[in-house]
C-alpha positions as CSV (number, residue, x, y, z in Angstrom):
1,M,142.5,4.5,-1.0
2,T,144.5,6.8,1.3
3,D,147.7,5.7,3.0
4,I,145.9,5.3,6.4
5,E,143.2,3.2,4.7
6,K,145.9,1.0,3.2
7,Y,147.6,0.7,6.6
8,I,144.4,-0.3,8.3
9,E,143.5,-2.9,5.7
10,E,147.0,-4.5,5.7
11,N,147.0,-4.7,9.5
12,K,143.4,-5.9,9.8
13,N,144.5,-8.9,7.7
14,L,147.4,-9.6,10.0
15,I,145.2,-9.5,13.0
16,N,142.6,-11.7,11.4
17,D,145.2,-14.2,10.4
18,F,146.6,-14.3,13.9
19,L,143.2,-14.8,15.5
20,K,142.4,-17.7,13.1
21,T,145.8,-19.3,13.8
22,H,145.6,-18.9,17.6
23,F,142.1,-20.4,17.9
24,S,143.0,-23.3,15.6
25,K,145.6,-24.4,18.2
26,K,143.0,-24.4,21.0
27,A,140.7,-27.3,22.0
28,Y,137.6,-25.3,22.3
29,N,135.6,-27.3,19.7
30,K,134.3,-30.0,22.1
31,K,130.6,-30.7,21.7
32,F,128.4,-33.6,22.5
33,P,126.3,-35.4,19.8
34,H,123.2,-33.4,20.8
35,N,125.0,-30.1,20.6
36,K,124.6,-28.0,17.4
37,F,127.6,-25.9,18.0
38,S,130.8,-25.6,20.2
39,L,131.9,-22.7,22.4
40,N,134.5,-22.0,19.8
41,D,131.7,-21.5,17.2
42,A,130.0,-18.9,19.5
43,M,133.3,-17.1,20.3
44,L,134.5,-16.9,16.7
45,Y,131.0,-15.9,15.4
46,T,131.5,-12.3,16.8
47,L,135.3,-12.2,16.9
48,A,135.8,-13.3,13.2
49,T,133.0,-11.1,11.8
50,P,134.6,-8.2,9.9
51,G,135.1,-5.2,12.1
52,K,137.1,-2.0,12.1
53,R,139.9,-3.5,14.4
54,I,140.4,0.1,15.7
55,R,141.9,-0.9,19.1
56,P,144.5,-3.4,17.8
57,I,145.5,-1.0,15.0
58,I,146.0,2.0,17.3
59,L,148.3,-0.1,19.5
60,L,150.4,-0.9,16.4
61,I,150.6,2.7,15.3
62,A,151.4,3.9,18.9
63,A,154.3,1.4,19.2
64,E,155.6,2.1,15.7
65,S,155.5,5.9,16.3
66,L,158.0,5.3,19.1
67,G,160.3,3.4,16.9
68,F,159.2,-0.3,17.5
69,S,159.6,-1.9,14.1
70,D,159.0,-5.6,14.7
71,K,155.3,-5.6,14.0
72,K,155.0,-9.4,14.1
73,R,155.8,-9.4,17.8
74,L,153.1,-6.8,18.4
75,I,150.3,-8.6,16.7
76,P,149.3,-10.9,19.6
77,F,149.1,-8.0,22.0
78,A,147.1,-6.0,19.6
79,S,144.8,-8.9,19.0
80,S,144.1,-9.3,22.7
81,L,142.3,-6.0,22.6
82,E,139.9,-7.3,19.9
83,L,138.9,-10.2,22.2
84,I,138.0,-7.7,24.9
85,H,136.1,-5.6,22.5
86,S,134.2,-8.6,21.0
87,Y,133.2,-9.8,24.5
88,S,131.8,-6.4,25.2
89,L,129.8,-6.3,22.0
90,I,128.2,-9.7,22.7
91,H,127.2,-8.7,26.2
92,D,126.1,-5.2,25.1
93,D,123.6,-6.7,22.7
94,L,122.0,-9.0,25.3
95,P,118.3,-8.6,26.0
96,S,119.1,-7.6,29.6
97,M,121.4,-4.8,28.3
98,D,120.8,-2.9,25.0
99,N,118.6,-5.6,23.7
100,D,119.9,-5.3,20.1
101,S,119.4,-8.0,17.5
102,L,121.9,-6.8,14.9
103,R,125.7,-6.5,15.0
104,R,128.1,-5.8,12.1
105,G,125.3,-6.5,9.7
106,K,124.6,-10.0,11.1
107,P,122.2,-11.3,13.8
108,A,123.6,-10.6,17.2
109,N,125.4,-13.5,19.0
110,H,122.5,-14.3,21.3
111,I,120.1,-14.4,18.4
112,V,122.1,-17.2,16.8
113,F,123.4,-19.2,19.8
114,G,121.0,-18.3,22.6
115,E,121.4,-15.9,25.5
116,A,123.2,-18.3,27.9
117,S,125.7,-19.4,25.2
118,A,126.4,-15.8,24.2
119,I,127.1,-14.9,27.8
120,L,129.6,-17.8,28.1
121,A,131.2,-16.9,24.7
122,G,131.8,-13.3,26.0
123,D,133.2,-14.6,29.3
124,A,135.5,-16.9,27.4
125,L,136.8,-14.2,25.1
126,L,137.5,-11.9,28.0
127,A,139.6,-14.7,29.7
128,E,141.3,-15.7,26.4
129,A,142.7,-12.2,26.0
130,F,144.8,-12.8,29.1
131,V,145.8,-16.3,27.9
132,I,147.4,-14.5,24.9
133,L,149.0,-11.8,27.1
134,S,150.7,-14.5,29.3
135,D,151.6,-17.0,26.5
136,N,155.4,-17.7,26.5
137,E,155.4,-17.9,22.7
138,Y,154.1,-14.4,22.4
139,I,155.9,-12.7,25.3
140,E,159.4,-14.1,24.6
141,G,162.0,-11.3,24.5
142,F,159.9,-8.7,26.3
143,D,160.8,-7.4,29.7
144,P,158.5,-9.3,32.2
145,K,157.8,-6.1,34.0
146,K,156.4,-4.6,30.8
147,I,154.2,-7.7,30.4
148,I,152.8,-7.2,33.9
149,E,152.2,-3.6,33.1
150,I,150.1,-4.3,30.0
151,I,148.2,-7.1,31.8
152,R,147.4,-4.7,34.6
153,E,146.4,-2.0,32.1
154,L,144.1,-4.1,30.2
155,S,142.6,-6.0,33.2
156,Y,141.8,-2.7,35.0
157,T,140.4,-1.1,31.9
158,S,138.2,-4.2,31.2
159,G,136.7,-4.3,34.7
160,A,135.1,-2.0,37.2
161,G,137.7,0.7,36.6
162,G,136.7,1.0,32.9
163,L,134.5,-0.9,30.5
164,A,132.4,-2.9,32.9
165,G,132.1,0.0,35.3
166,G,130.9,2.3,32.5
167,Q,128.5,-0.3,31.2
168,F,127.0,-0.8,34.6
169,L,126.2,2.9,35.0
170,D,124.9,3.0,31.4
171,V,122.4,0.1,31.7
172,N,121.3,1.4,35.1
173,S,120.6,4.9,33.7
174,F,118.0,4.0,31.0
175,G,115.1,6.4,31.4
176,A,117.1,8.8,33.6
177,S,117.8,12.4,32.5
178,L,121.5,12.5,32.9
179,G,123.5,15.7,32.7
180,F,126.4,16.1,30.3
181,E,129.1,15.3,32.9
182,N,127.5,12.0,33.8
183,I,127.0,11.0,30.1
184,E,130.7,11.9,29.4
185,Y,131.8,9.8,32.5
186,I,130.0,6.8,31.1
187,N,131.5,7.3,27.6
188,K,135.0,7.8,29.1
189,N,134.7,4.4,30.9
190,K,132.6,2.3,28.6
191,T,134.4,3.3,25.3
192,A,137.3,5.7,25.7
193,S,139.1,3.7,28.4
194,L,139.8,0.7,26.1
195,I,141.1,2.9,23.3
196,G,143.3,4.7,25.9
197,A,144.6,1.4,27.1
198,A,145.4,0.4,23.5
199,C,147.6,3.5,23.1
200,A,149.2,3.0,26.5
201,M,150.0,-0.7,25.8
202,G,151.6,0.2,22.5
203,A,153.8,2.8,24.3
204,I,154.7,0.4,27.1
205,L,155.8,-2.3,24.6
206,A,157.9,0.2,22.7
207,G,159.7,1.1,25.9
208,G,158.1,4.5,26.6
209,D,158.7,6.0,30.0
210,N,155.8,6.7,32.5
211,L,155.2,10.2,31.1
212,I,155.1,9.1,27.5
213,V,152.7,6.2,28.5
214,D,150.4,8.6,30.4
215,N,150.2,11.1,27.5
216,F,149.5,8.3,25.1
217,K,146.7,7.1,27.4
218,K,145.2,10.6,27.6
219,F,145.5,10.9,23.8
220,G,143.6,7.6,23.3
221,S,141.0,8.5,25.9
222,C,140.2,11.8,24.1
223,L,140.1,10.0,20.8
224,G,137.8,7.4,22.4
225,L,135.4,10.2,23.6
226,A,135.3,11.6,20.1
227,F,134.7,8.1,18.6
228,Q,131.8,7.4,21.0
229,T,130.2,10.8,20.4
230,I,130.3,10.2,16.7
231,D,128.7,6.8,17.3
232,D,125.9,8.5,19.1
233,V,125.4,10.9,16.2
234,L,125.3,8.0,13.7
235,G,122.9,6.2,16.0
236,I,120.4,9.0,15.1
237,T,121.5,10.1,11.6
238,G,123.2,7.0,10.2
239,N,122.0,4.3,7.8
240,K,121.3,0.9,9.3
241,E,122.7,-0.9,6.2
242,I,125.9,1.1,6.3
243,L,126.3,0.9,10.1
244,G,125.6,-2.8,10.2
245,K,123.6,-2.3,13.5
246,T,120.2,-1.0,14.6
247,T,119.7,2.7,14.5
248,G,117.6,4.5,17.1
249,I,118.3,1.8,19.8
250,D,119.2,4.5,22.3
251,K,115.9,6.2,21.9
252,T,114.1,2.8,22.2
253,N,116.0,2.2,25.5
254,K,115.3,5.8,26.7
255,K,119.0,6.3,26.9
256,F,120.2,9.9,27.0
257,T,123.3,10.6,24.9
258,V,125.3,13.7,24.4
259,V,123.3,14.6,21.3
260,E,120.0,14.7,23.2
261,N,121.7,16.7,25.9
262,I,123.4,19.5,24.0
263,G,122.0,19.2,20.4
264,L,123.6,18.1,17.1
265,E,125.4,21.4,16.3
266,K,127.1,21.6,19.7
267,T,127.9,17.8,19.5
268,Y,130.0,18.4,16.4
269,E,131.8,21.2,18.1
270,L,132.4,18.9,21.0
271,I,133.9,16.2,18.7
272,N,136.4,18.9,17.4
273,E,137.3,19.8,21.0
274,Y,138.0,16.1,21.8
275,N,140.2,15.9,18.7
276,E,142.1,19.0,19.7
277,K,142.7,17.7,23.2
278,A,143.8,14.3,21.8
279,L,146.4,16.0,19.5
280,F,147.6,18.2,22.4
281,Y,148.5,15.0,24.4
282,L,149.9,13.3,21.3
283,N,152.2,16.2,20.8
284,K,153.5,15.8,24.4
285,T,154.6,12.2,23.7
286,G,157.3,13.3,21.3
287,A,156.3,10.4,19.0
288,K,156.5,10.4,15.3
289,S,152.8,11.3,15.0
290,D,151.9,11.7,11.3
291,A,150.1,8.3,11.1
292,L,148.3,8.9,14.4
293,I,147.1,12.3,13.3
294,E,145.9,10.8,10.1
295,F,144.2,7.9,12.0
296,T,142.5,10.4,14.3
297,Y,140.9,12.3,11.5
298,H,140.0,9.0,9.7
299,L,138.1,7.9,12.8
300,T,136.3,11.2,13.4
301,N,135.1,11.6,9.8
302,R,133.6,8.1,9.5
303,I,130.1,7.1,8.4
304,N,130.0,3.7,10.0
């Protein structure tokens, strides 16, 4: 196991422990005698399923690269990103969207709990992220202006200016022959924006100035584009058992990806270009970047 793999595993455990503890304090387990499950059950089904925890971990690395050493204080902020990501996965799999029945090697949320409950579980996870970001226990000791900054960053990125906006354009483009620029625009909003926000949030919490935060955000956005492009490649060439999700779903949905647009060989070249741009912006932050460089290559050489 490499140093970055050890780092990821250790911090995944910290994030998972935090999520378990946080939800154990909440009264979301209410159900009537005729109910088979609670809202908490539906929320945690996707949230607690083993995932890569990429977005939380990159927040931690970004903050630490700028000298923030008290990791315990960062974990709640990092974990809020996983709630946003999990909400997006639940909604992404719905019959009215990608119509996928498999997620992280398990039946998708709506397959287990029903479509209406899955929608509500996603809605609740989205809201709970901001419960965490405004909880006095977690924000104590941080500059209130910094907390407002990260709440604005994540709320904007989660909504029409990022994830939801990209998803809207995505699902309303099935069957359309999109050019490369439009496909990249969707990827930048639907996927890359949240990874960019994770980097920006880490820099904000570590006290980075506006220029440093902006360059971290650009670094994360380029890394997110590379990540999504690899995802599109694996959606065609990958193994369903290794990926833990359905392969070929884009073709089923008549969804045009970068791979269909420019071909596999040029797609690999594009991934390298995204990486080079990411590292260019990372260098401009002046951060201690060894771990972030290693993390970049770890993400862009993955098989799942």
